[in-house]
C-alpha positions, 0 to 999 in steps of 0.5 A: 504501520507495519509490516504483516504482509509481503509486499505492497503495490500499489497506484493512484487513481485520483487524489492526493496523499503523503506514504512515510515510508521507512524515515522518507516523505513521498508526495502521491498523487494520480499516475503515482504507484510504490512499493512497499517491500516486506516488513517495511514501517510505512503511514500514510495520509490521505488528503481529501478524496482518495481513491488507489488500487493495491495488491499484496503479496503474498495471497491471504488466505480466505475460509480455506479458500487454498486448502487441497 
């Protein structure tokens, strides 16, 4: 997965995952959070049941909702 977005912030609610970002490996579990900067090469390996919340920016445009 590569950066086709501005940035990505996420928080693990439950479960475990492995995040590989720009040559580094980060093990994630409940209570952990992470940021993927704009354009960073990254991928996830989900290890079992997993729940997280993710926010990206800038916000996407959906069917003209942001048009004036």
